[in-house]
C-alpha positions in Angstrom: 195.7 63.3 -19.8 197.1 66.8 -19.6 196.3 68.7 -22.8 197.9 72.2 -23.2 199.3 74.4 -25.9 201.5 77.5 -26.1 199.7 80.3 -27.9 203.0 81.9 -28.5 204.1 79.0 -30.7 200.9 78.6 -32.8 202.0 81.2 -35.3 205.3 82.8 -36.1 203.3 86.1 -36.7 201.7 86.1 -33.2 203.5 88.5 -30.9 204.5 86.5 -27.9 203.5 88.2 -24.7 203.0 85.7 -21.9 201.1 88.2 -19.7 198.6 89.1 -22.4 198.2 85.5 -23.4 197.4 84.5 -19.8 194.8 87.3 -19.5 193.2 86.3 -22.8 192.9 82.7 -21.7 191.5 83.7 -18.4 188.8 85.8 -20.1 187.9 82.9 -22.4 187.6 80.5 -19.5 185.5 83.0 -17.5 183.1 83.4 -20.5 182.7 79.7 -20.9 182.1 79.2 -17.2 179.3 81.8 -17.3 177.7 80.2 -20.3 177.6 76.8 -18.5 176.0 78.4 -15.4 173.3 80.1 -17.5 172.4 76.9 -19.3 172.4 74.9 -16.1 170.2 77.4 -14.4 167.7 77.4 -17.3 167.4 73.7 -17.3 167.0 73.5 -13.5 164.2 76.1 -13.4 162.1 74.4 -16.1 158.9 72.9 -14.6 159.0 69.1 -14.7 156.7 67.5 -17.3 153.6 66.0 -15.7 152.6 62.7 -17.2 149.0 62.3 -18.3 146.8 59.5 -19.6 145.4 56.2 -18.6 147.7 54.1 -16.4 146.5 51.0 -18.1 146.9 49.8 -21.7 143.8 48.7 -23.6 144.9 45.1 -23.2 145.0 45.4 -19.4 141.4 46.6 -19.0 138.9 43.9 -18.2 135.3 45.0 -18.0 132.8 42.9 -16.0 129.1 43.7 -16.4 126.7 42.9 -13.6 123.1 43.5 -12.8 121.4 43.9 -9.5 118.5 45.8 -7.9 118.4 49.2 -6.2 115.2 50.3 -4.5 113.2 48.2 -6.9 115.0 49.5 -10.0 117.5 47.5 -12.2 121.0 48.4 -11.4 123.7 47.9 -14.0 127.5 48.1 -13.3 130.3 47.9 -15.8 133.4 47.6 -13.6 137.0 47.3 -14.6 137.7 44.2 -12.5 141.4 44.2 -13.4 141.8 47.1 -10.8 140.4 45.2 -7.9 143.8 44.3 -6.5 145.6 47.3 -8.2 148.9 48.3 -6.8 148.4 51.9 -8.1 146.0 53.0 -5.4 148.6 55.2 -3.7 149.4 56.9 -7.0 145.8 57.7 -7.7 144.2 58.8 -4.4 141.4 61.1 -5.9 138.0 59.6 -6.7 136.2 61.3 -9.6 132.5 60.6 -10.2 130.8 62.2 -13.2 127.0 61.9 -13.7 124.4 62.8 -16.3 120.6 62.3 -16.3 118.8 60.6 -19.1 116.6 62.9 -21.2 114.1 60.1 -21.9 114.4 57.0 -19.7 112.2 53.9 -19.5 109.8 53.2 -16.7 112.6 51.1 -15.1 115.0 54.1 -15.1 117.2 52.9 -18.0 118.1 54.8 -21.1 116.2 54.2 -24.3 118.0 52.8 -27.3 118.3 56.2 -29.0 120.2 57.6 -26.1 123.1 55.1 -26.1 125.1 56.8 -28.8 125.0 60.2 -27.0 125.9 58.5 -23.6 128.9 56.8 -25.2 130.1 60.0 -26.8 129.7 61.9 -23.5 131.7 59.2 -21.6 134.5 59.3 -24.2 134.6 63.1 -23.9 134.9 62.9 -20.1 137.7 60.4 -20.3 139.6 62.3 -23.0 139.5 65.5 -21.0 140.8 63.8 -17.9 143.4 62.0 -20.0 144.9 65.4 -21.1 145.0 66.7 -17.5 146.2 64.0 -15.3 147.1 60.3 -14.8 143.9 58.3 -14.3 142.4 54.8 -14.0 139.1 54.1 -15.6 136.9 52.2 -13.1 133.7 51.9 -15.2 130.2 53.2 -15.0 127.0 52.7 -13.1 123.5 52.9 -14.7 120.4 53.2 -12.6 117.3 55.3 -11.8 117.5 57.6 -14.7 121.2 58.5 -14.7 124.7 57.2 -15.5 127.8 57.8 -13.4 131.3 57.3 -14.8 134.0 56.5 -12.2 137.7 57.3 -12.2 140.7 57.6 -9.9 143.2 60.3 -10.7 146.6 61.6 -9.4 145.8 65.3 -9.4 142.7 67.0 -8.0 143.3 70.5 -9.3 144.0 69.6 -12.9 141.1 67.1 -13.1 138.6 69.6 -11.6 139.8 72.3 -14.0 139.5 70.0 -17.0 135.9 68.9 -16.1 134.9 72.5 -15.3 136.2 73.6 -18.7 134.3 70.8 -20.5 131.1 71.6 -18.6 131.3 75.3 -19.5 131.9 74.6 -23.1 128.5 72.8 -23.3 129.4 70.5 -26.1 128.5 67.3 -24.3 125.5 66.1 -22.3 125.0 68.2 -19.2 126.7 66.7 -16.2 127.7 67.1 -12.6 130.9 65.8 -10.9 132.7 65.5 -7.6 136.3 64.9 -6.7 137.2 63.6 -3.3 140.1 62.0 -1.5 139.8 58.2 -1.2 143.2 56.6 -0.7 141.9 53.1 -0.3 139.3 53.2 -3.1 136.5 52.6 -0.7 134.0 54.3 -3.0 134.1 51.5 -5.5 134.8 48.5 -3.2 131.1 47.6 -3.2 131.2 47.2 -7.0 134.2 45.0 -6.9 132.6 42.8 -4.2 129.0 43.0 -5.6 127.0 39.8 -5.7 124.6 40.4 -8.5 121.1 39.0 -8.5 121.3 38.6 -12.3 124.8 38.4 -13.7 125.2 39.2 -17.4 127.4 36.8 -19.4 
């Protein structure tokens, strides 16, 4: 559909000058074109939003608790077994291990009852920090020989490291150490998925 109008005919009081009318319309079109270019450039230069948070919903997570032995000490593993055959491995190639030592462990190297609340709060803080910084999968935690390690896979090394360094420097949780390393095939946790416990926990 061709839509046009004659500015000379819009008002009987408008002095009809085709040349001036053409120049005026040209200036209007030029200004509109410039505005469109500016808006388009602004949109294209904005940084894309990076998605964060757990790749699984609460309903998808299945925790299996197993017990074995390590160097004569009891070895407890809480592993997210739903991720054993995960198709997200290529999306989350960075292995994150965060560990803290118990302040008062039993002779068998396990935490005492009064420490459980602090450990759970600490683990929640770790997961919350990573959840704000990157996409992640929660693999579970390992408890043995006076320490607990929490395991994740994430999509971004830099943002996950920065988040954990910040949390550590704030000193508002239990003291901890961490490492982030490339592990495309999730080999660091394969032994937990395939673990044959000496004493499974129902």
